[in-house]
C-alpha positions as CSV (number, residue, x, y, z in Angstrom):
1,M,39.6,-31.9,18.8
2,T,36.2,-31.8,20.7
3,T,33.8,-29.1,19.7
4,N,31.3,-27.9,22.9
5,K,27.8,-28.3,22.3
6,N,27.5,-24.8,23.4
7,T,30.2,-23.4,20.7
8,P,28.2,-21.8,17.8
9,T,29.5,-23.7,14.5
10,H,30.4,-21.7,11.3
11,K,27.3,-23.2,9.9
12,D,25.1,-21.7,13.0
13,V,27.0,-18.4,12.3
14,L,26.5,-18.3,8.8
15,T,22.4,-19.1,9.6
16,K,22.1,-16.3,11.9
17,R,23.8,-13.8,9.9
18,A,22.0,-14.4,6.5
19,P,18.5,-13.2,7.7
20,M,20.1,-10.0,9.4
21,S,22.1,-9.5,6.1
22,S,18.7,-10.1,4.0
23,L,16.7,-7.4,6.3
24,R,19.5,-4.9,5.9
25,N,19.3,-5.2,1.9
26,T,15.9,-4.8,2.4
27,S,15.9,-1.7,4.5
28,M,18.6,-0.2,2.3
29,L,16.5,-0.8,-1.1
30,A,13.7,0.5,0.4
31,G,15.4,3.7,1.8
32,V,17.1,4.4,-1.6
33,F,13.7,3.8,-3.2
34,Y,11.9,6.8,-0.6
35,L,15.0,8.8,-1.2
36,L,14.1,8.8,-5.2
37,T,10.7,10.0,-4.5
38,F,12.2,13.3,-4.1
39,V,13.6,13.5,-7.6
40,S,10.8,15.5,-8.9
41,I,10.8,18.5,-6.7
42,S,12.4,20.5,-9.6
43,T,9.2,19.6,-11.8
44,V,7.6,23.0,-10.2
45,A,10.0,24.9,-12.2
46,L,10.3,22.7,-15.1
47,Y,6.6,22.7,-15.8
48,G,6.6,26.7,-15.4
49,S,6.4,27.5,-19.1
50,I,3.3,24.8,-20.0
51,H,1.1,26.5,-18.0
52,L,1.4,29.8,-19.6
53,P,-1.2,30.4,-22.1
54,G,1.1,31.4,-24.8
55,Y,3.1,27.8,-24.5
56,I,0.9,25.9,-27.4
57,T,1.3,29.0,-29.7
58,G,5.0,29.8,-28.8
59,S,8.4,28.7,-29.4
60,A,9.2,27.7,-25.8
61,S,11.5,24.7,-25.5
62,D,9.9,21.4,-24.9
63,T,12.9,19.9,-23.0
64,P,12.1,21.2,-19.5
65,V,8.4,19.4,-19.4
66,I,9.7,16.2,-21.0
67,I,12.7,16.2,-18.4
68,G,9.9,16.8,-15.6
69,G,7.8,14.1,-17.1
70,I,10.8,11.5,-16.9
71,L,11.5,12.7,-13.4
72,E,7.8,11.9,-12.3
73,I,8.1,8.4,-14.1
74,I,11.1,7.6,-11.6
75,V,9.1,8.8,-8.7
76,A,6.2,6.8,-9.9
77,L,8.1,3.7,-10.1
78,A,10.3,4.2,-7.1
79,G,6.9,4.6,-5.0
80,I,5.7,1.1,-6.1
81,G,9.4,0.1,-5.1
82,T,8.9,1.3,-1.7
83,A,5.7,-0.7,-1.0
84,V,6.8,-3.8,-3.0
85,V,10.4,-4.0,-1.1
86,L,8.8,-3.7,2.5
87,Y,6.0,-6.0,2.0
88,P,7.7,-9.0,3.0
89,V,8.8,-7.5,6.1
90,L,5.4,-5.5,7.0
91,R,3.1,-8.2,6.1
92,K,4.7,-10.0,9.5
93,Q,2.9,-7.1,11.2
94,N,-0.4,-6.8,9.5
95,E,-1.0,-8.4,6.2
96,S,-3.8,-6.6,5.2
97,A,-2.4,-3.2,5.8
98,S,0.7,-4.2,3.9
99,L,-1.6,-5.4,1.0
100,G,-3.4,-1.9,1.5
101,L,0.0,-0.1,1.5
102,V,1.1,-1.8,-2.1
103,A,-2.4,-0.9,-3.6
104,A,-2.2,2.7,-2.5
105,R,1.2,3.1,-4.1
106,V,0.2,1.2,-7.2
107,L,-3.0,3.8,-7.3
108,E,-0.8,6.7,-6.5
109,S,1.8,5.9,-9.2
110,G,-1.1,5.2,-11.6
111,T,-2.3,8.9,-11.1
112,I,1.4,10.1,-11.8
113,F,1.6,8.1,-15.1
114,V,-1.8,9.5,-16.1
115,G,-0.9,13.1,-15.5
116,V,2.5,12.7,-17.2
117,A,0.5,11.6,-20.3
118,F,-1.6,15.0,-20.2
119,L,1.5,17.2,-20.1
120,L,3.2,14.9,-22.9
121,S,0.0,15.3,-25.0
122,I,0.4,19.0,-24.6
123,V,4.1,18.8,-25.9
124,T,3.1,16.7,-28.9
125,L,0.6,19.5,-30.0
126,H,3.5,21.9,-29.5
127,Q,5.7,20.1,-31.4
128,T,3.2,19.4,-34.3
129,K,2.5,23.5,-34.2
130,A,-1.2,22.7,-33.8
131,G,-1.3,26.5,-32.7
132,A,-4.3,28.2,-31.9
133,N,-6.9,25.8,-32.6
134,A,-5.5,23.6,-29.6
135,L,-5.6,26.3,-27.0
136,A,-8.9,24.9,-25.5
137,T,-7.3,21.4,-25.8
138,S,-4.3,22.7,-24.0
139,S,-6.0,24.2,-21.2
140,A,-8.2,21.1,-20.6
141,L,-5.4,18.9,-20.4
142,I,-3.4,21.2,-17.9
143,A,-6.8,21.6,-15.7
144,L,-6.8,17.5,-15.9
145,Y,-3.1,17.7,-14.8
146,D,-3.6,19.8,-11.8
147,R,-6.6,18.1,-10.8
148,I,-4.8,14.7,-10.8
149,F,-1.7,15.9,-9.3
150,L,-3.8,16.7,-5.9
151,L,-5.3,13.3,-5.9
152,G,-2.0,11.4,-6.8
153,Q,0.6,13.4,-4.9
154,S,-1.6,14.9,-2.0
155,F,-4.4,12.9,-1.1
156,M,-2.8,9.1,-1.8
157,P,0.5,9.8,0.2
158,A,-1.5,10.9,3.1
159,I,-3.1,7.5,2.8
160,C,-0.1,5.7,2.1
161,D,1.9,7.2,5.0
162,L,-1.0,6.7,7.5
163,L,-0.5,2.9,6.8
164,L,3.1,2.7,6.5
165,G,3.5,5.1,9.8
166,F,1.0,2.6,11.7
167,M,2.8,-0.5,10.8
168,L,6.0,0.8,11.7
169,Y,5.0,2.2,15.1
170,K,3.4,-1.3,16.0
171,S,6.6,-3.2,14.7
172,R,8.9,-0.9,16.2
173,L,11.2,-1.4,13.0
174,V,12.3,2.4,13.3
175,P,11.8,4.7,16.2
176,K,8.4,5.5,17.4
177,G,8.7,9.2,17.0
178,L,9.6,8.8,13.3
179,A,6.7,6.4,12.8
180,L,4.1,8.8,14.6
181,I,5.3,11.8,12.2
182,G,3.9,9.7,9.2
183,M,0.8,9.0,10.9
184,V,0.4,12.6,12.7
185,G,1.6,14.1,9.1
186,A,-1.3,12.4,6.8
187,V,-3.6,14.6,8.8
188,P,-2.8,17.9,7.6
189,L,-2.1,16.8,4.3
190,I,-5.8,15.4,3.8
191,A,-7.2,18.5,5.2
192,G,-4.9,20.6,2.7
193,Y,-6.1,18.4,-0.1
194,I,-9.8,18.7,0.8
195,A,-9.4,22.7,1.2
196,M,-7.7,22.8,-2.4
197,M,-10.8,20.7,-3.7
198,F,-13.3,23.1,-2.2
199,G,-11.1,26.2,-3.7
200,I,-10.6,27.3,0.3
201,I,-6.7,27.4,-0.7
202,E,-4.6,27.6,-3.8
203,R,-2.6,24.7,-5.1
204,N,0.5,26.7,-5.1
205,S,-0.3,28.6,-1.7
206,P,1.9,28.5,1.2
207,L,-0.6,27.0,3.3
208,A,-0.7,24.1,0.6
209,G,3.0,23.7,0.9
210,L,2.7,23.5,4.8
211,S,0.4,20.9,4.7
212,A,2.8,18.5,3.2
213,V,5.8,19.3,5.4
214,L,5.2,16.6,7.8
215,V,4.6,14.0,5.3
216,A,7.8,15.0,3.3
217,L,9.7,15.2,6.4
218,F,8.5,11.6,7.3
219,E,9.4,10.1,3.8
220,F,12.9,11.9,3.7
221,S,13.7,11.0,7.2
222,L,12.7,7.6,6.7
223,G,14.9,7.1,3.5
224,I,17.8,8.4,5.2
225,Y,17.2,6.2,8.3
226,L,16.6,2.9,6.4
227,V,19.7,3.6,4.4
228,V,22.1,4.4,7.4
229,K,20.9,2.2,10.2
230,G,18.5,-0.3,8.8
231,F,15.6,-1.8,10.9
232,K,15.6,-2.1,14.4
233,P,15.6,-5.4,16.0
234,S,11.9,-6.3,16.2
235,A,9.9,-9.4,17.1
236,I,8.4,-9.7,13.3
237,T,11.8,-10.0,12.0
238,A,12.9,-13.2,14.0
239,D,11.8,-15.8,11.6
240,I,12.7,-13.9,8.4
Protein backbone atom coordinates (compact mmCIF):
# COMPACT_ATOMS: atom_id res chain seq x y z
CA MET A 1 0.00 0.00 0.00
CA THR A 2 1.38 3.44 -0.96
CA THR A 3 1.21 6.23 1.58
CA ASN A 4 0.42 9.69 0.22
CA LYS A 5 3.12 12.13 1.23
CA ASN A 6 0.45 14.60 2.33
CA THR A 7 -1.22 12.06 4.62
CA PRO A 8 -0.17 12.47 8.28
CA THR A 9 1.59 9.42 9.62
CA HIS A 10 1.04 8.01 13.12
CA LYS A 11 4.36 9.56 14.16
CA ASP A 12 3.28 12.99 12.86
CA VAL A 13 0.02 12.79 14.80
CA LEU A 14 1.84 11.93 18.02
CA THR A 15 4.34 14.74 17.45
CA LYS A 16 1.54 17.27 17.03
CA ARG A 17 -0.52 16.03 19.94
CA ALA A 18 2.29 15.89 22.49
CA PRO A 19 2.81 19.68 22.80
CA MET A 20 -0.92 20.32 23.13
CA SER A 21 -1.19 17.65 25.79
CA SER A 22 1.75 19.18 27.63
CA LEU A 23 0.20 22.66 27.43
CA ARG A 24 -3.13 21.34 28.66
CA ASN A 25 -1.44 19.77 31.68
CA THR A 26 0.39 23.03 32.35
CA SER A 27 -2.80 25.11 32.17
CA MET A 28 -4.72 22.70 34.38
CA LEU A 29 -1.98 22.59 37.03
CA ALA A 30 -1.69 26.37 37.03
CA GLY A 31 -5.46 26.65 37.36
CA VAL A 32 -5.54 24.27 40.32
CA PHE A 33 -2.77 26.26 42.03
CA TYR A 34 -4.73 29.50 41.54
CA LEU A 35 -7.85 27.95 43.03
CA LEU A 36 -5.82 26.68 46.00
CA THR A 37 -4.82 30.27 46.82
CA PHE A 38 -8.41 30.81 47.99
CA VAL A 39 -8.35 28.17 50.74
CA SER A 40 -7.27 30.71 53.36
CA ILE A 41 -10.42 32.87 53.10
CA SER A 42 -11.66 31.38 56.36
CA THR A 43 -8.62 32.66 58.30
CA VAL A 44 -10.50 35.89 59.04
CA ALA A 45 -12.75 33.85 61.33
CA LEU A 46 -10.06 31.39 62.44
CA TYR A 47 -7.79 34.21 63.65
CA GLY A 48 -10.58 36.02 65.48
CA SER A 49 -9.61 34.83 68.96
CA ILE A 50 -5.88 35.53 68.66
CA HIS A 51 -6.58 39.22 68.00
CA LEU A 52 -8.41 39.54 71.32
CA PRO A 53 -6.39 41.06 74.22
CA GLY A 54 -7.35 38.20 76.53
CA TYR A 55 -6.14 35.41 74.24
CA ILE A 56 -2.69 35.07 75.76
CA THR A 57 -4.05 34.95 79.31
CA GLY A 58 -7.24 32.99 78.58
CA SER A 59 -8.06 29.38 77.79
CA ALA A 60 -9.15 29.72 74.16
CA SER A 61 -8.35 26.82 71.83
CA ASP A 62 -5.22 27.13 69.69
CA THR A 63 -6.59 24.78 67.04
CA PRO A 64 -8.30 27.43 64.85
CA VAL A 65 -5.11 29.49 64.69
CA ILE A 66 -2.99 26.45 63.84
CA ILE A 67 -5.44 25.43 61.10
CA GLY A 68 -5.35 28.98 59.75
CA GLY A 69 -1.56 28.86 59.69
CA ILE A 70 -1.62 25.59 57.73
CA LEU A 71 -4.06 27.08 55.22
CA GLU A 72 -1.83 30.13 54.75
CA ILE A 73 1.19 27.87 54.16
CA ILE A 74 -0.81 26.06 51.46
CA VAL A 75 -1.59 29.43 49.88
CA ALA A 76 2.08 30.44 49.96
CA LEU A 77 3.21 27.23 48.26
CA ALA A 78 0.39 27.41 45.71
CA GLY A 79 1.32 31.02 44.94
CA ILE A 80 4.87 30.01 44.07
CA GLY A 81 3.46 27.11 42.08
CA THR A 82 1.37 29.40 39.86
CA ALA A 83 4.40 31.37 38.71
CA VAL A 84 6.76 28.40 38.35
CA VAL A 85 4.27 26.34 36.32
CA LEU A 86 3.45 29.25 34.00
CA TYR A 87 7.06 30.35 33.53
CA PRO A 88 7.98 28.00 30.62
CA VAL A 89 5.01 29.35 28.66
CA LEU A 90 5.12 33.03 29.66
CA ARG A 91 8.86 33.39 29.04
CA LYS A 92 8.11 32.97 25.33
CA GLN A 93 6.22 36.25 25.56
CA ASN A 94 8.52 38.20 27.87
CA GLU A 95 11.30 36.47 29.79
CA SER A 96 12.07 39.44 32.04
CA ALA A 97 8.44 39.90 33.06
CA SER A 98 7.97 36.16 33.65
CA LEU A 99 11.07 36.07 35.86
CA GLY A 100 9.70 39.11 37.65
CA LEU A 101 6.46 37.23 38.27
CA VAL A 102 8.33 34.29 39.79
CA ALA A 103 10.37 36.64 42.01
CA ALA A 104 7.27 38.57 43.08
CA ARG A 105 5.41 35.37 43.95
CA VAL A 106 8.36 34.07 45.98
CA LEU A 107 8.53 37.38 47.85
CA GLU A 108 4.78 37.33 48.44
CA SER A 109 4.94 33.78 49.78
CA GLY A 110 7.93 34.65 51.95
CA THR A 111 5.90 37.35 53.72
CA ILE A 112 3.10 34.83 54.30
CA PHE A 113 5.53 32.38 55.91
CA VAL A 114 6.88 35.13 58.18
CA GLY A 115 3.35 36.18 59.13
CA VAL A 116 2.43 32.62 60.06
CA ALA A 117 5.59 32.40 62.17
CA PHE A 118 4.45 35.50 64.12
CA LEU A 119 1.05 33.95 64.87
CA LEU A 120 2.44 30.55 65.81
CA SER A 121 4.88 32.29 68.18
CA ILE A 122 1.84 33.66 70.02
CA VAL A 123 0.37 30.16 70.09
CA THR A 124 3.59 28.91 71.66
CA LEU A 125 3.41 31.61 74.34
CA HIS A 126 -0.19 30.61 75.02
CA GLN A 127 0.62 26.90 75.20
CA THR A 128 3.48 27.52 77.64
CA LYS A 129 1.12 29.62 79.80
CA ALA A 130 3.31 32.70 79.58
CA GLY A 131 0.38 34.70 80.95
CA ALA A 132 0.26 38.43 81.58
CA ASN A 133 4.04 38.74 81.25
CA ALA A 134 3.69 38.01 77.53
CA LEU A 135 0.91 40.53 76.79
CA ALA A 136 3.27 43.11 75.32
CA THR A 137 5.08 40.50 73.23
CA SER A 138 1.79 39.08 72.00
CA SER A 139 0.49 42.51 71.01
CA ALA A 140 3.74 43.26 69.16
CA LEU A 141 3.55 39.98 67.24
CA ILE A 142 -0.05 40.66 66.24
CA ALA A 143 0.92 44.14 65.02
CA LEU A 144 3.77 42.63 63.00
CA TYR A 145 1.41 40.07 61.46
CA ASP A 146 -1.14 42.72 60.51
CA ARG A 147 1.55 44.88 58.93
CA ILE A 148 3.23 42.12 56.95
CA PHE A 149 -0.21 40.87 55.87
CA LEU A 150 -0.80 44.20 54.16
CA LEU A 151 2.50 43.92 52.32
CA GLY A 152 2.28 40.25 51.39
CA GLN A 153 -1.43 39.86 50.69
CA SER A 154 -2.44 43.33 49.52
CA PHE A 155 0.49 44.98 47.75
CA MET A 156 2.38 42.00 46.31
CA PRO A 157 -0.68 40.32 44.70
CA ALA A 158 -1.32 43.58 42.84
CA ILE A 159 2.22 43.53 41.43
CA CYS A 160 1.90 39.85 40.49
CA ASP A 161 -1.42 40.32 38.72
CA LEU A 162 -0.21 43.43 36.92
CA LEU A 163 2.69 41.45 35.46
CA LEU A 164 0.57 38.38 34.73
CA GLY A 165 -2.30 40.36 33.22
CA PHE A 166 0.11 42.19 30.92
CA MET A 167 1.71 38.97 29.66
CA LEU A 168 -1.62 37.20 29.20
CA TYR A 169 -2.99 40.20 27.31
CA LYS A 170 0.00 40.36 24.96
CA SER A 171 0.16 36.59 24.40
CA ARG A 172 -3.62 36.08 23.94
CA LEU A 173 -3.41 32.87 25.99
CA VAL A 174 -6.71 33.78 27.66
CA PRO A 175 -9.56 36.11 26.62
CA LYS A 176 -8.46 39.74 26.51
CA GLY A 177 -11.22 40.79 28.91
CA LEU A 178 -9.96 38.38 31.57
CA ALA A 179 -6.37 39.64 31.21
CA LEU A 180 -7.60 43.24 31.47
CA ILE A 181 -9.30 42.52 34.79
CA GLY A 182 -5.90 41.51 36.17
CA MET A 183 -4.21 44.71 35.03
CA VAL A 184 -7.05 47.07 35.96
CA GLY A 185 -7.72 45.31 39.26
CA ALA A 186 -4.17 45.95 40.45
CA VAL A 187 -4.82 49.70 40.57
CA PRO A 188 -7.53 49.82 43.30
CA LEU A 189 -5.67 47.20 45.32
CA ILE A 190 -2.50 49.31 45.35
CA ALA A 191 -4.57 52.40 46.16
CA GLY A 192 -6.26 50.53 49.01
CA TYR A 193 -2.88 49.37 50.33
CA ILE A 194 -1.54 52.93 50.37
CA ALA A 195 -4.72 54.16 52.08
CA MET A 196 -4.33 51.53 54.79
CA MET A 197 -0.65 52.37 55.21
CA PHE A 198 -1.54 55.99 55.97
CA GLY A 199 -4.46 55.05 58.19
CA ILE A 200 -7.07 56.52 55.84
CA ILE A 201 -9.09 53.30 55.86
CA GLU A 202 -9.05 50.36 58.24
CA ARG A 203 -7.75 46.94 57.20
CA ASN A 204 -11.13 45.27 57.83
CA SER A 205 -13.25 48.10 56.44
CA PRO A 206 -15.66 47.63 53.49
CA LEU A 207 -13.48 49.90 51.33
CA ALA A 208 -10.46 47.68 51.95
CA GLY A 209 -12.50 44.67 50.88
CA LEU A 210 -13.78 46.44 47.76
CA SER A 211 -10.23 47.31 46.69
CA ALA A 212 -9.44 43.60 46.42
CA VAL A 213 -12.58 42.50 44.54
CA LEU A 214 -11.21 42.75 41.00
CA VAL A 215 -7.96 40.96 41.85
CA ALA A 216 -9.88 38.17 43.58
CA LEU A 217 -12.25 37.95 40.59
CA PHE A 218 -9.31 37.79 38.18
CA GLU A 219 -7.43 35.04 40.01
CA PHE A 220 -10.51 32.91 40.68
CA SER A 221 -11.80 33.30 37.10
CA LEU A 222 -8.34 32.57 35.72
CA GLY A 223 -8.12 29.41 37.81
CA ILE A 224 -11.51 28.21 36.55
CA TYR A 225 -10.68 29.12 32.94
CA LEU A 226 -7.32 27.33 32.94
CA VAL A 227 -8.82 24.20 34.46
CA VAL A 228 -11.88 24.07 32.20
CA LYS A 229 -10.66 25.60 28.93
CA GLY A 230 -6.87 25.71 28.98
CA PHE A 231 -4.76 28.11 26.93
CA LYS A 232 -6.13 29.62 23.76
CA PRO A 233 -4.12 28.95 20.58
CA SER A 234 -1.29 31.48 20.52
CA ALA A 235 1.84 32.25 18.55
CA ILE A 236 4.03 31.72 21.62
CA THR A 237 2.84 28.13 22.09
CA ALA A 238 3.58 27.06 18.52
CA ASP A 239 7.07 25.78 19.32
CA ILE A 240 6.41 24.44 22.82
